[in-house]
C-alpha positions as a LaTeX table, in Angstrom:
\begin{tabular}{lrrr}
\hline
Residue & $x$ (\AA) & $y$ (\AA) & $z$ (\AA) \\
\hline
Met1 & $-1.71$ & $-12.24$ & 21.97 \\
Arg2 & 1.07 & $-11.80$ & 19.44 \\
Tyr3 & 0.76 & $-13.80$ & 16.22 \\
Thr4 & 3.85 & $-15.53$ & 14.83 \\
Pro5 & 3.52 & $-16.01$ & 11.07 \\
Thr6 & 4.15 & $-19.40$ & 9.53 \\
Thr7 & 6.56 & $-19.98$ & 6.68 \\
Glu8 & 3.51 & $-20.21$ & 4.41 \\
Asp9 & 2.22 & $-16.86$ & 5.68 \\
Leu10 & 5.53 & $-15.18$ & 4.88 \\
Gln11 & 5.75 & $-16.85$ & 1.48 \\
Ser12 & 2.22 & $-15.76$ & 0.61 \\
Ile13 & 3.17 & $-12.12$ & 1.27 \\
Glu14 & 6.38 & $-12.46$ & $-0.75$ \\
Gln15 & 4.42 & $-13.97$ & $-3.65$ \\
Trp16 & 1.77 & $-11.25$ & $-3.43$ \\
Phe17 & 4.40 & $-8.51$ & $-3.63$ \\
Ala18 & 6.25 & $-10.28$ & $-6.46$ \\
Glu19 & 3.03 & $-10.08$ & $-8.50$ \\
Tyr20 & 2.37 & $-6.50$ & $-7.36$ \\
Asp21 & 5.92 & $-5.39$ & $-8.27$ \\
Ala22 & 5.75 & $-7.04$ & $-11.69$ \\
Leu23 & 2.49 & $-5.26$ & $-12.49$ \\
Ala24 & 3.75 & $-1.94$ & $-11.09$ \\
Ala25 & 6.91 & $-2.17$ & $-13.19$ \\
Lys26 & 4.72 & $-2.36$ & $-16.30$ \\
Gly27 & 2.34 & 0.37 & $-15.14$ \\
Glu28 & $-0.64$ & $-1.99$ & $-15.11$ \\
Val29 & $-2.68$ & 0.13 & $-12.72$ \\
Asp30 & $-6.01$ & $-1.58$ & $-13.51$ \\
Arg31 & $-4.55$ & $-4.95$ & $-12.51$ \\
Leu32 & $-3.08$ & $-3.39$ & $-9.35$ \\
Ala33 & $-6.56$ & $-2.15$ & $-8.47$ \\
Asp34 & $-7.76$ & $-5.75$ & $-8.79$ \\
Met35 & $-5.39$ & $-6.54$ & $-5.89$ \\
Ala36 & $-6.98$ & $-3.90$ & $-3.63$ \\
Ile37 & $-9.99$ & $-3.71$ & $-1.35$ \\
Phe38 & $-12.19$ & $-0.64$ & $-1.80$ \\
Pro39 & $-12.96$ & 1.75 & $-0.36$ \\
Met40 & $-9.25$ & 2.08 & 0.33 \\
Asn41 & $-8.03$ & 4.00 & 3.35 \\
Leu42 & $-5.15$ & 6.43 & 3.01 \\
Ala43 & $-3.14$ & 8.21 & 5.67 \\
Thr44 & $-0.51$ & 10.81 & 4.84 \\
Asp45 & 0.58 & 14.22 & 5.98 \\
Val46 & 0.02 & 17.74 & 4.74 \\
Pro47 & 2.34 & 20.71 & 4.63 \\
Gly48 & 2.30 & 22.32 & 8.06 \\
Gly49 & 2.93 & 19.18 & 10.04 \\
Tyr50 & $-0.44$ & 17.48 & 10.44 \\
Gly51 & $-1.79$ & 14.18 & 9.24 \\
Ala52 & $-4.55$ & 13.74 & 6.69 \\
Val53 & $-6.79$ & 10.80 & 5.90 \\
Arg54 & $-9.07$ & 9.87 & 3.04 \\
Gln55 & $-10.87$ & 7.01 & 1.44 \\
Trp56 & $-10.53$ & 6.31 & $-2.25$ \\
Thr57 & $-12.92$ & 4.54 & $-4.56$ \\
Arg58 & $-11.45$ & 2.32 & $-7.24$ \\
Glu59 & $-11.85$ & 5.17 & $-9.73$ \\
Glu60 & $-9.96$ & 7.64 & $-7.49$ \\
Tyr61 & $-7.19$ & 5.09 & $-6.98$ \\
Leu62 & $-6.88$ & 4.50 & $-10.72$ \\
Glu63 & $-6.75$ & 8.21 & $-11.53$ \\
Thr64 & $-4.14$ & 8.99 & $-8.88$ \\
Met65 & $-1.93$ & 5.99 & $-9.53$ \\
Arg66 & $-1.94$ & 6.54 & $-13.29$ \\
Gln67 & $-0.58$ & 10.04 & $-12.66$ \\
Ala68 & 1.93 & 8.85 & $-10.05$ \\
Met69 & 3.20 & 5.79 & $-11.91$ \\
Gly70 & 3.18 & 7.01 & $-15.49$ \\
Glu71 & 4.61 & 4.23 & $-17.63$ \\
Gly72 & 5.52 & 2.09 & $-14.64$ \\
Ala73 & 7.67 & 1.78 & $-11.56$ \\
Ala74 & 10.57 & $-0.25$ & $-12.93$ \\
Gly75 & 13.89 & $-0.10$ & $-11.15$ \\
Leu76 & 12.58 & $-0.06$ & $-7.59$ \\
Lys77 & 14.47 & $-2.22$ & $-5.12$ \\
Pro78 & 12.26 & $-2.22$ & $-2.06$ \\
Lys79 & 12.99 & $-3.96$ & 1.22 \\
Arg80 & 9.77 & $-5.13$ & 2.80 \\
Thr81 & 9.17 & $-6.11$ & 6.40 \\
Pro82 & 5.82 & $-7.74$ & 7.21 \\
His83 & 4.36 & $-7.29$ & 10.69 \\
Phe84 & 1.55 & $-9.81$ & 11.16 \\
Leu85 & $-1.15$ & $-8.65$ & 13.55 \\
Ser86 & $-3.09$ & $-11.88$ & 13.03 \\
Pro87 & $-3.20$ & $-14.62$ & 10.38 \\
Asn88 & $-5.43$ & $-12.31$ & 8.28 \\
Leu89 & $-3.96$ & $-8.83$ & 8.88 \\
Val90 & $-0.42$ & $-7.77$ & 8.05 \\
Val91 & 1.19 & $-4.34$ & 8.01 \\
Val92 & 4.02 & $-4.34$ & 5.50 \\
Glu93 & 6.68 & $-1.65$ & 5.83 \\
Thr94 & 8.48 & $-0.86$ & 2.59 \\
Val95 & 11.74 & 1.04 & 2.25 \\
Asp96 & 13.60 & 1.85 & $-0.97$ \\
Glu97 & 16.59 & 3.97 & 0.03 \\
Glu98 & 17.69 & 4.57 & $-3.56$ \\
His99 & 14.38 & 6.24 & $-4.44$ \\
Gly100 & 13.70 & 7.79 & $-1.03$ \\
Met101 & 10.54 & 5.76 & $-0.46$ \\
His102 & 9.20 & 4.71 & 2.94 \\
Tyr103 & 5.60 & 3.60 & 3.32 \\
Ala104 & 3.36 & 0.92 & 4.80 \\
Asp105 & 0.40 & $-1.05$ & 3.53 \\
Leu106 & $-2.24$ & $-2.94$ & 5.45 \\
Leu107 & $-3.00$ & $-6.22$ & 3.68 \\
Val108 & $-6.17$ & $-8.13$ & 4.52 \\
Arg109 & $-6.61$ & $-11.80$ & 3.73 \\
Thr110 & $-9.87$ & $-12.43$ & 1.85 \\
Ala111 & $-11.45$ & $-15.61$ & 0.49 \\
Asp112 & $-9.76$ & $-14.67$ & $-2.82$ \\
Gly113 & $-6.32$ & $-14.02$ & $-1.31$ \\
Trp114 & $-4.49$ & $-10.98$ & 0.03 \\
Gly115 & $-5.65$ & $-7.47$ & $-0.82$ \\
Phe116 & $-4.22$ & $-4.12$ & 0.17 \\
Gln117 & $-6.72$ & $-1.95$ & 1.94 \\
Thr118 & $-4.78$ & 0.86 & 3.60 \\
Met119 & $-1.81$ & 2.85 & 2.31 \\
Val120 & 0.28 & 5.01 & 4.66 \\
Gln121 & 2.94 & 7.32 & 3.22 \\
Gly122 & 4.05 & 10.82 & 4.01 \\
Gly123 & 3.91 & 13.63 & 1.48 \\
Trp124 & 0.79 & 12.84 & $-0.52$ \\
Gly125 & $-1.53$ & 15.28 & 1.20 \\
His126 & $-0.93$ & 18.47 & $-0.77$ \\
Gly127 & $-4.30$ & 20.16 & $-0.92$ \\
Trp128 & $-5.93$ & 17.72 & 1.49 \\
Pro129 & $-7.52$ & 19.12 & 4.66 \\
Pro130 & $-5.71$ & 18.15 & 7.87 \\
Ala131 & $-7.32$ & 15.40 & 9.92 \\
Lys132 & $-9.45$ & 16.45 & 12.89 \\
Leu133 & $-10.42$ & 14.64 & 16.05 \\
Gly134 & $-14.01$ & 13.79 & 16.86 \\
\hline
\end{tabular}
């Protein structure tokens, strides 16, 4: 059965991303990690046309995001579209045309609020082994 989010559901996601964006703009990667659920799942692709998947610990997330974000991610103007699967699971598609970004996050509602648990974005898998079935 399809879940239709309430106004409060949508506002909670908007508020979560407002906090996330403010922290990202300042490069506060440790605080961003506090908003995540670990181990974190990642799905991306590798050169050659195949997908790749991984799980990151908090430490792996911190190391990678410090390199990727540098001093911060100010100036992004993302458009986000939440797709609620249930009251507690939402896939949020993010597009920032100006910076050529297109990715999705799975957010999971916890007793402490929303947390991102899965990141999906093409192009991060350089050096990762391609995913395999079975």
